[in-house]
C-alpha positions in Angstrom: 77.0 -159.1 40.4 73.6 -157.6 40.2 71.4 -161.3 40.2 67.6 -161.7 38.8 65.4 -162.9 40.6 61.8 -164.3 38.7 58.5 -165.2 40.0 55.1 -165.6 38.9 54.8 -169.4 36.8 53.4 -172.5 37.5 50.8 -175.1 35.8 47.2 -173.4 33.9 45.9 -174.2 30.7 46.2 -173.2 27.2 43.7 -169.7 27.6 44.9 -168.6 30.5 47.0 -165.2 31.9 49.9 -165.3 33.6 52.5 -162.5 35.0 56.1 -163.5 35.3 58.0 -161.2 37.5 61.7 -160.3 36.7 63.1 -158.5 40.1 65.9 -156.6 40.3 69.3 -156.3 43.3 70.1 -154.0 41.8 69.3 -150.8 39.3 70.9 -153.3 36.0 67.1 -151.9 34.0 68.2 -148.5 33.7 71.3 -148.9 32.5 70.6 -151.8 30.1 67.7 -154.0 28.9 65.7 -156.4 30.3 64.4 -159.1 28.1 62.6 -161.9 28.7 63.8 -165.2 26.5 62.2 -169.6 27.4 64.0 -172.4 27.6 61.6 -175.8 26.6 62.5 -178.7 27.3 65.4 -180.4 24.4 65.2 -176.9 23.3 68.0 -173.8 22.8 66.6 -171.1 24.8 63.6 -168.4 22.4 63.6 -165.3 22.1 60.3 -163.4 23.4 60.9 -160.8 24.3 63.2 -156.8 25.0 61.4 -153.5 27.1 61.4 -150.7 24.5 64.7 -148.5 23.2 64.5 -144.6 22.9 61.9 -143.9 20.3 61.2 -147.7 19.5 58.6 -149.8 20.3 59.1 -153.2 22.1 60.0 -156.4 20.4 58.3 -159.5 20.1 58.9 -162.9 19.0 56.4 -163.3 15.6 54.8 -166.0 17.6 53.6 -163.6 21.0 53.2 -161.1 18.8 49.3 -160.0 20.2 49.7 -161.8 23.5 52.3 -160.8 25.8 53.7 -157.3 27.0 56.2 -156.3 28.5 56.7 -153.7 30.8 58.9 -152.3 33.5 58.3 -150.4 37.2 61.5 -149.0 38.2 60.7 -147.6 42.0 59.6 -151.3 41.9 63.0 -152.7 39.6 61.2 -155.1 38.6 60.3 -156.7 34.8 56.5 -157.9 34.4 56.0 -159.9 31.6 52.1 -160.2 31.5 51.3 -163.2 28.8 47.6 -164.1 27.8 46.2 -165.9 25.8 48.1 -169.3 26.4 48.8 -171.9 23.9 50.8 -175.7 24.8 54.2 -173.8 22.9 54.5 -171.3 25.4 55.6 -174.0 28.4 59.3 -173.8 29.6 61.6 -171.7 31.5 61.2 -168.0 31.5 64.5 -165.6 32.4 64.0 -162.2 32.3 67.9 -161.6 30.9 69.2 -157.7 30.1 71.2 -156.3 26.6 72.7 -152.9 26.1 71.6 -150.5 24.2 73.8 -151.3 22.0 73.2 -155.0 21.1 69.2 -153.5 21.2 67.3 -155.4 18.3 69.5 -159.0 19.1 66.8 -162.3 19.7 70.7 -164.1 20.0 70.2 -165.4 23.7 74.7 -164.2 23.9 74.0 -161.2 23.6 71.6 -161.5 27.4 72.6 -161.5 30.2 72.8 -162.3 32.9 70.8 -165.4 33.6 68.8 -166.5 36.8 67.0 -169.5 37.7 63.7 -169.2 35.5 60.1 -169.8 36.7 58.7 -173.1 35.1 56.1 -172.2 33.5 53.5 -175.1 32.5 50.6 -175.2 29.7 48.3 -178.4 29.1 46.0 -178.0 26.2 
């Protein structure tokens, strides 16, 4: 089974930028759409972003639009999440599951998988 390994998290100040990486053990990103979710302590997993499909641009949660950018490097089987102007609400464990092409547009965690260990981002205000 393909594994996803997230990295790049850490403790930052509000207003800082961080780039997260998600490395896949196989070419899963060729047959599915990579996304990013985050989970704050005591809360449900929250949709952050998903790559675009065909002529559609990537989709972002309203809370991160204009500040976060999802991108990919197929040669490295890696997906990135560039996070700028971080806010305290951005604190959480970030995961990079994928979704099927037919589920593009869904922000439901149940439509994404597999789930790696995640990488923790802590934003101090």
